[in-house]
N, C-alpha and C positions, 0 to 999 in steps of 0.2 A: 663698392658694384655698384650701381644704378639705383635710383629710389623705385625705379619702373625696371628691375631685369628684364632683359629680352632673351628669351630660350631659343630652341629650334628640340624638335623632334627628333627623334634618332633615327626614325623608321628608314632613310634612307640607306643606312649602313650595317648592314648584314655582317660583313668579311671581318671587319677590323677588330683587333684585341681591344680593348677598352683605354689603353695608355695611348693606343695609335689614335684612336676617335677622339680622346679629350687633348689633345697634342694639333690636333686635323681643326676638331672645332676651336680651340681658345686662341688660334692663328687669325679667326674671322674677325674676333672682338668681341664675341658673344658674349652674356655674363653666366649662362648657363644652358638646361637642357632638361627636355621634358625624355626620359630615356626611356624606349621601348623595352620591356619585360614581356616577351611574349617568347614560344619555343622558337627555336632557330636564333634567337638574339643573343649578345652577350651575356645578357643576368635572363635567364628565364625563369618562370611561376615557379618551378622545381627548387632552384638554387636559389632564389629570392634570400631565403634569409640570412644566410651570408654574402651571396653574390652582392646586395643594394651595402654591404657595411664595406665592400672592399670597391666598389663603384664610387660611392663616395668620396670614399677617403682619395683614389686616384683623382678624379674631377678636381676636389679643391686644389690637392696639388697645382693645379692646374690655373686654379683662379677663376674653376667653375663651379656652381651650387648644383644640384640636381633638384630642382622646383618643383616639380611633379613624375609620375610614372604613367603609361600609359599600358594598362594591363587588366585583369581582373579582379575585380573587389570580393574576396574574401578574408575573413579570419586571419588567414597564416598572410594574406599578401601586405593587411591594414597594420600584424605586429610585425613583419619585415621591414613594413617603410617606416615605424615610429620608431623602432631599436635603429633604425639607418640615419633619421633626424628628416626622413623626407615626409612634406605635408599634403599631400594630393596625391589621390588616386584617378586618373581620369577613363573614365567608363563613355561607353555610350548605351541608348535605351533601346534594342531592336521592335521592332512591333512583329509580331509572329500571325500572320492573317488566318492559321489555323483556328485560333482562339479567339482573334479581331482584337483589336485595340481596347477594348475597357478593359476586356480579361487580363491583356498584356501588360496596361499598368496597375493594376491591382497586383498581380505578380511581382513586377520590381520593384511595386511599394513593399509587398511584402517581404522581398530579400533585403530592402532598406531597414522596413522597423527592426527585423534582427540582427543586424551591424552596431544599432546603435551605441552598444555598451564595450563592446571592443572600438571602435572611433574615438571614444569616451577614454576610454583607458589606452589607447597610445596617440591621442591627441593628432589624430590622424582625420581628411575630409577626405569624402569623395566626391568628384566635379564631372556632371553630367554634360557631356557634350552633343547640342544637337547636332542633325546629321539629315541631309535631304534623303528622299526615298522611303525603305518600309523602317527608318526610327523615327523619333519623335525629334522633328526636323527644325521646329522655330521656339523662338521664345514662348510664345502662348502656348504650344505643347508645353517644353519644360515650367512655364508657371504649372500646369495644370498636373504635372506629376510630381513634381518636389516643394509644391507651393506651402506644404506642411510642414516641412521640415527645417529646422534652425539651419543656416549656411552654414555654420562652424562643422554639422556632422554632414548634410547632403547638398550642393550647392551647383550655380550653375557654370558651363563654360562656355558664353556664348562665343561661338564662332558664325560672323555675319556672312562669310561665305556661302555658308548654308540659307540663311537665312534669305538671303536674296535670289538663292535656285530657288525657296519656297514663295517666292514673292513680298518679304516683309520689310519693311522702306528700315534706314537704319535705326532712326531716331525714335521710332515705336518700337522696336526691337528692344532696344536698351532701356526705355521709360519702362517695357514692360516688367522686366527680370532683374531691375538693377538692386531692389533691395535681398536679392540670391545669389550677387556673383559675391566669392567670397576667394579671393587670390589669384586668378587665373583668367586669360580669353586667348584666345586665338584671333591672329590675323592671319586670311589667308585670300586667294582671290579665285574665283570660278564665274563661268558663261556656260549657256548651253549652245551649241553650234548644230545647226542641221546639215543631215551628212546624207541626205541622199538629193535626187533630184526634184525640181518643183513641178513635173508631171504626176511626183507619184504623193501620197499621205506624209502629212511631215515625219519626217524622224529625226531627233535631237539628240546630241551626244553629249556629257560633261564634261567642260578642258577643265585644266586645273592650266594659272596661271599667274604672272607676277603683280603688284598691284596697279599699273597702269590699265592693266585691259580686263580686270575683272566686274563685275556685275553691281559692286559697292563703293564706295570712295572710302578708301583710306584714312583720308583728312577726315571726313565726317564721322566717322567710327572715333577716332583717335579724340577728338570733339565732343563727343557727350557722354563718351571718357571721361573725360577730364571735367564736364559739367557736374557727373554727378559725384566727383571726386573718388572715382576708383582707384584702389590702392593694390598692390598685388604684380606678378611676372605675368609677362607677354608672350604666348607663345609662337615660332614660325613653324609652321606643320612641314615646311618644304615641300608640298605637293606640287608638282609642274608635272603637263602633260606632255608627253613629245608628238609633237607638230606631224610628225612625218607617222603617225599611229602606231598602236601595238602598247607595249607596259609604257606607263607612269616615269618617267626618269628615277635612277636611282645613285645611289653610289656619289662620287664625286662630280657627274655629271649636274649633280642639281649647284654646286657651289656658287655656278656666276648668277644664276638668278637670287641664289639665297642672299648674296652678299649687295645684289642692287636694292634687294625689299630692306634687308637690315639697312643700308644706306638710309633710305627712305624711312622708315619709322622709327632711327636714330631723329630726324631732320622733324619730325611730327610728335615727339616725345621731347625735345630737346628742353623747351622751357617749365616741365611738367613740375 
C-alpha cells in the first residue's frame, strides 16, 4: 500500500453488497475506503459491532483498508471501530441556529469530552470535517472547535472544497489547522454557479465537480500538505453534481469522474 493511501467515500453505493462493492472499488486501483456507516447502507450504526469486522475482512481480502468510517460518534461506534481496527470516525459539526453558534460549539465540545475515555480505550480518533453552510465550515472554525484537544483524540479532517466555498485560501487553511491534522484529509472540488437571470438578485448553487473545475488548486493543497509533513490517508469523497440538475450522481455513475480524480491525485503524490 502507498505511504499515502488514497481512499474513496462509499456514499454513492447503497445497493451493492459488501463483496460486490469491494470488488468494484479494488478494480479502480484505490488503496481503501471510507465506509459509510449510516441507515440504509451495507453496515448501519445498529449492526456496526459485527458488521465492521465483517466489512474489514471482506475489504482486506481485496487488498483494501477501511481507513475511516463516516457515521455518528458515540461509545458504541468507537468500540465497534476499535474492535475492527478502524482508526477514525469522521463527523461534521452542525450549527443549530435555534441555539446559536457559541452554544452549539459548547455542546459539541461537551460531547467530545464525554467520549475521551472511550477514544483512549479503543485507540480511535474522531475526525471533524469542515462543511459549508450551517456547519463549522473553515479551518478557522475547526481550530475554534477542537483546538484544545489532542489530535489523537479529536482531529481535523480538512476539506479544501468547503474552505474554498467559505473563501479561505489553501495555504492559510493548512497553516491554521496543521497541528490538528491526524491521518485524514479530503480532496474534492466545488464551485458556486449562478442559477438565475441577470435581471434578478443573484442566486447561487453549489456544484460538485472534478479537480479541473473546482474553486481551489489540488496541486497547491498537495504541496502544502507535503510541506507540513502530512502523513495519513487521502479520501476522495466522490461527490459530483449532475449538470442537468436533480440529485447528485450516485452509484457507478461516479466512476468515470472518480478515475480522473484518482489518476490526478496519484500524479500529485507520486514522489512524496
